[in-house]
C-alpha positions in Angstrom: -95.7 -58.4 36.4 -97.3 -57.7 33.0 -96.9 -60.7 30.5 -95.8 -59.0 27.1 -98.4 -60.4 24.4 -97.5 -60.7 20.4 -99.9 -61.1 17.6 -101.1 -59.2 14.8 -101.3 -55.8 15.0 -105.1 -54.8 14.4 -105.7 -58.4 16.8 -106.6 -60.8 14.3 -104.3 -63.3 12.0 -104.2 -62.7 8.2 -101.4 -64.3 6.6 -99.7 -62.5 4.2 -100.2 -62.1 0.2 -97.3 -60.9 -1.5 -96.5 -62.7 -4.6 -93.5 -59.9 -6.3 -93.6 -62.1 -9.5 -96.9 -61.2 -10.6 -96.8 -57.9 -9.2 -94.0 -57.8 -11.9 -95.7 -59.2 -14.6 -99.1 -56.3 -13.8 -96.6 -53.4 -14.1 -95.5 -54.7 -17.2 -91.9 -54.4 -15.9 -89.8 -56.8 -18.3 -86.0 -57.4 -17.4 -83.6 -56.8 -20.3 -82.7 -59.8 -22.1 -78.3 -60.3 -21.8 -78.8 -61.3 -25.5 -80.4 -57.3 -26.0 -77.4 -55.7 -24.2 -74.2 -54.3 -26.2 -71.9 -57.3 -23.9 -74.1 -60.2 -25.2 -75.2 -59.4 -28.7 -72.2 -61.7 -30.0 -72.8 -64.1 -27.6 -74.7 -67.6 -28.3 -78.1 -68.1 -26.7 -78.1 -70.7 -24.1 -81.4 -72.0 -22.9 -81.4 -72.9 -19.5 -84.9 -74.0 -17.5 -84.6 -73.1 -13.6 -87.6 -73.2 -11.3 -89.3 -70.8 -9.5 -87.4 -71.8 -6.3 -84.2 -71.8 -7.9 -84.4 -68.9 -9.4 -85.4 -67.1 -6.3 -82.4 -68.9 -4.0 -80.5 -68.0 -7.1 -81.6 -64.1 -7.0 -81.1 -63.9 -3.6 -77.6 -65.7 -3.3 -75.6 -65.2 -6.6 -76.1 -61.5 -7.5 -75.0 -58.8 -5.5 -77.0 -56.2 -4.3 -79.9 -58.3 -5.4 -83.2 -59.3 -2.8 -84.1 -62.6 -1.7 -88.2 -62.3 -2.5 -88.6 -65.9 -0.3 -86.5 -64.2 2.5 -88.2 -61.0 2.3 -91.9 -62.8 2.2 -91.1 -64.9 4.9 -89.9 -61.9 7.2 -93.0 -59.8 6.4 -94.8 -63.1 7.3 -93.1 -63.3 11.3 -93.3 -59.5 11.7 -97.4 -59.3 11.4 -97.3 -62.4 13.4 -95.2 -60.9 16.5 -96.7 -57.3 17.0 -96.5 -55.9 20.3 -100.4 -55.5 21.6 -102.0 -54.0 24.6 -101.3 -55.5 27.6 -104.5 -57.1 29.7 -102.4 -54.5 32.8 -102.3 -51.7 30.6 -106.6 -52.3 29.5 -107.3 -52.2 33.2 -105.1 -48.7 34.2 -106.5 -47.0 31.3 -110.4 -48.1 32.0 -109.9 -46.7 35.3 -107.8 -44.0 34.3 -110.4 -42.9 31.8 -113.2 -43.4 34.4 -111.7 -40.4 36.8 -111.3 -38.5 33.7 -115.0 -39.1 32.4 -116.0 -38.0 35.7 -114.2 -34.7 36.5 -115.4 -33.6 33.3 -118.8 -34.2 33.6 -118.8 -31.4 36.4 -120.8 -33.8 38.4 -121.1 -34.0 42.2 -121.0 -38.1 41.6 -118.0 -39.5 43.3 -116.3 -42.5 41.9 -117.2 -44.9 44.5 -115.3 -48.3 45.7 -118.3 -50.3 44.3 -118.5 -48.2 40.6 -114.6 -48.9 40.6 -115.2 -52.6 41.1 -118.2 -52.8 38.1 -115.7 -50.6 36.5 -112.9 -53.6 36.5 -115.0 -56.7 36.2 -117.0 -54.9 32.8 -113.7 -55.0 31.3 -112.6 -58.3 32.8 -115.8 -59.7 31.4 -114.9 -57.9 28.0 -111.8 -59.0 27.4 -112.6 -62.4 28.3 -115.4 -62.5 25.9 -112.6 -60.9 22.8 -110.4 -64.0 23.5 -113.1 -66.4 23.7 -114.7 -65.2 20.4 -111.4 -64.8 19.1 -110.0 -68.5 19.1 -114.1 -70.0 18.4 -114.0 -67.7 15.1 -110.3 -68.8 14.6 -108.9 -65.0 14.2 -106.4 -64.7 17.5 -103.3 -65.1 17.0 -101.1 -64.2 20.5 -97.7 -65.5 21.3 -95.4 -64.8 24.4 -91.6 -64.9 24.6 -90.2 -68.3 25.0 -86.8 -68.9 25.0 -87.2 -72.4 24.7 -88.2 -72.4 21.1 -86.4 -72.0 18.2 -87.7 -68.3 17.6 -87.8 -66.9 20.8 -92.0 -67.0 21.0 -94.6 -69.7 22.1 -98.0 -69.5 20.4 -101.1 -69.6 23.1 -104.3 -71.1 23.5 -107.4 -69.5 24.6 -106.7 -71.2 28.0 -103.3 -70.1 28.0 -104.7 -66.0 27.8 -107.4 -66.6 30.0 -104.9 -67.5 33.3 -102.4 -64.7 32.2 -105.5 -62.3 32.2 -106.8 -63.8 35.6 -103.0 -63.1 37.1 -102.7 -59.9 35.9 -106.1 -58.8 37.0 -105.1 -60.5 40.8 -101.9 -58.5 40.5 -103.8 -55.3 39.5 -106.5 -55.7 41.7 -104.3 -56.3 44.5 -101.7 -53.4 43.7 -104.7 -51.0 43.7 -107.0 -52.3 46.8 -104.8 -54.8 48.6 -103.6 -54.6 52.0 -100.1 -52.9 51.3 -101.9 -50.3 49.1 -104.2 -49.2 52.4 -101.3 -49.0 54.3 -99.5 -46.7 52.0 -102.6 -44.6 51.7 -103.1 -44.0 55.4 -99.5 -42.9 55.5 -100.0 -40.6 52.5 -103.1 -39.0 54.2 -101.5 -38.3 57.3 -98.7 -36.7 55.9 -101.1 -34.5 53.9 -103.1 -34.0 56.7 -100.0 -32.8 58.6 -99.6 -30.2 56.2 -102.6 -28.5 56.0 -102.1 -29.0 59.9 -99.4 -26.7 59.7 -101.1 -24.2 57.0 -104.0 -23.8 59.5 -101.5 -22.6 62.4 -100.3 -20.2 60.5 -103.4 -18.9 59.1 -104.0 -20.0 55.8 -107.7 -20.6 54.4 -109.7 -23.3 53.1 -107.9 -25.9 54.7 -108.7 -29.6 53.9 -107.9 -33.0 55.4 -108.1 -35.7 53.8 -109.1 -39.6 54.5 -107.9 -42.5 53.0 -110.0 -44.5 50.6 -111.7 -47.1 52.8 -111.3 -50.5 51.4 -114.2 -53.2 52.4 -113.2 -56.6 54.4 -112.9 -59.7 51.5 -113.1 -56.6 49.1 -110.1 -58.1 46.8 -111.4 -61.5 47.8 -114.8 -60.9 46.9 -113.6 -59.4 43.1 -110.7 -62.1 42.3 -113.6 -64.8 43.1 -116.2 -63.5 40.9 -113.5 -63.0 38.1 -112.7 -66.3 38.3 -116.0 -67.6 37.8 -116.6 -65.9 34.8 -113.4 -67.0 33.2 -114.0 -70.8 34.0 -117.3 -70.4 32.6 -115.2 -69.8 29.1 -113.1 -72.7 29.6 
């Protein structure tokens, strides 16, 4: 089962830097003083010094309909850190699908052999490994997973955590796509299709085509996972 990863929407972490006080000043948007209003023109001026933190707290909790700027800033930062990102399983599925599309659009007689499928998956696996490694080395990769034991429900991942998740999802994907259970289902599907084709042939339909299930070499899954594990271990 794929693990749902969270991170910055563009794959990097950039701390929000929003200062609404500064923005207000740049826009020359000065608040109206109470003493300049009709209600306050006869009220003696009382000078009070309030810190920026105190003003934010007052603005966010005491004035009806007001906005807590500090709270909004924290929420924006939280959202930027917890954007959902594409899972490794989805990436592997997508690259396989694209390979079929590209082959069909090329109008070539070339077939997507079992070895080519292995090469495509391993190339994508290595690319993801390199992205993870370089991201943590450069300090611009931040990823989380849901964790009910933490205060905010998320746990920040390390490079080792992500590589472990990648290996797990890669193993599940390869097993589901080329494993024993998949092969058994392929044989059943091919038999059912061929039975239908046989009936059509008996009824006199032309262009009858019989299907063979995809042949998966012995130890194909094991060999694929071995290569993936060796590459990932080099990144640790």
